[in-house]
Structures are given as structure tokens and as C-alpha cells.
matplotlib code that plots the C-alpha trace (Angstrom):
import matplotlib.pyplot as plt

x = [-6.6, -10.0, -9.4, -10.9, -10.7, -13.7, -14.0, -16.3, -16.8, -18.6, -19.2, -17.7, -17.9, -13.8, -14.8, -17.0, -13.7, -11.0, -13.0, -13.5, -10.3, -9.6, -11.4, -10.2, -6.8, -7.5, -8.2, -5.1, -6.2, -6.4, -9.4, -10.2, -10.2, -12.1, -15.6, -15.3, -15.7, -18.9, -19.6, -20.0, -21.5, -18.2, -17.5, -13.5, -12.2, -10.0, -6.4, -5.6, -2.4, 1.0, 0.7, -1.8, 0.4, 3.2, 0.8, 0.4, 3.8, 3.9, 1.9, 3.7, 7.1, 4.9, 4.2, 7.0, 8.7, 5.2, 4.3, 3.9, 0.6, 0.0, 2.0, 0.1, -2.6, -2.2, -0.1, -3.3, -5.4, -2.7, -3.5, -6.9, -6.6, -4.5, -6.8, -10.2, -7.6, -6.5, -9.6, -8.1, -9.9]
y = [33.5, 32.1, 32.6, 30.0, 31.0, 29.3, 26.2, 23.5, 20.8, 18.3, 14.5, 11.4, 8.0, 6.6, 3.8, 6.8, 8.9, 6.4, 5.3, 9.1, 9.4, 6.7, 7.9, 11.1, 9.7, 7.5, 10.4, 12.2, 14.6, 16.1, 15.1, 18.5, 18.8, 15.4, 17.1, 19.8, 18.8, 16.1, 18.7, 21.4, 18.3, 17.2, 13.6, 13.3, 11.1, 8.5, 7.7, 4.0, 2.6, 2.1, -1.9, -0.8, 0.6, -1.5, -4.3, -2.5, -1.4, -5.9, -6.3, -3.5, -5.9, -9.1, -6.9, -6.6, -9.1, -11.0, -10.6, -7.2, -6.7, -9.0, -6.0, -4.2, -4.7, -5.5, -2.3, -0.2, -2.1, -1.0, 2.5, 2.3, 1.0, 3.7, 6.2, 4.9, 5.0, 8.4, 10.7, 10.7, 10.3]
z = [6.9, 9.6, 12.7, 14.4, 18.6, 19.8, 20.8, 20.8, 24.2, 23.2, 26.0, 24.2, 25.7, 24.6, 22.1, 20.8, 20.5, 19.5, 16.3, 15.4, 15.8, 14.0, 11.3, 10.9, 10.3, 7.6, 5.7, 6.7, 9.7, 12.8, 15.2, 15.0, 11.5, 11.0, 13.8, 11.8, 8.0, 9.2, 11.2, 8.1, 5.8, 4.2, 4.2, 4.0, 1.7, 3.4, 2.3, 2.0, 3.7, 1.6, 2.1, -1.2, -3.1, -2.8, -3.3, -6.9, -7.2, -7.3, -9.8, -11.8, -11.1, -12.6, -15.2, -16.1, -16.9, -19.1, -22.5, -24.0, -24.3, -20.9, -19.2, -20.9, -19.8, -16.3, -15.6, -17.8, -14.6, -12.1, -13.0, -13.2, -9.7, -8.5, -10.5, -8.7, -4.7, -5.1, -6.6, -10.1, -13.5]

ax = plt.figure().add_subplot(projection="3d")
ax.plot(x, y, z, "-o")
ax.set_aspect("equal")
plt.show()
């Protein structure tokens, strides 16, 4: 495991810190890890809000009440959207 023992101090405005904190939270990272990744050239991926998956689950429920053919088409589309959102293939 790497040992991180050296600090870097950077001055930012309140607005800049708020934006950086929000971006880190969207990526599921601490502010330090988010800034570290950005500084090292990585593009942290964001996590969609839980509500997005709730909507997709609701679409699956709707598909269950459709004909087999329509339901299969809806399920295929929601599966595709889930893959896009979470980086699947």
C-alpha cells in the first residue's frame, strides 16, 4: 500500500471548493481522491443518482404488464440504459 505523507495546499474560492466537492461526491470519491485523480490525468466516472435506477426499475414493472413481445423490447432497452449508466458492455 502506498503511503501518502506529503500534503499540497491549494487556495481556492468558496465557490470553487463547493463545485469540486460536488463533483467528487458525484463520482463517489473523497475530495482528496478526486483532486488526486484529476491532477494525475484521470477522468473519474460519475455515478448516476439512485432515482435513475428507480425509474428503470419502474419501466421493468411496466414491461411485466405488457405483451411478451413489447415487454421484451422494453426490458432490452432498460438493460441497455443500465449498461450505459454503469459502464457495462
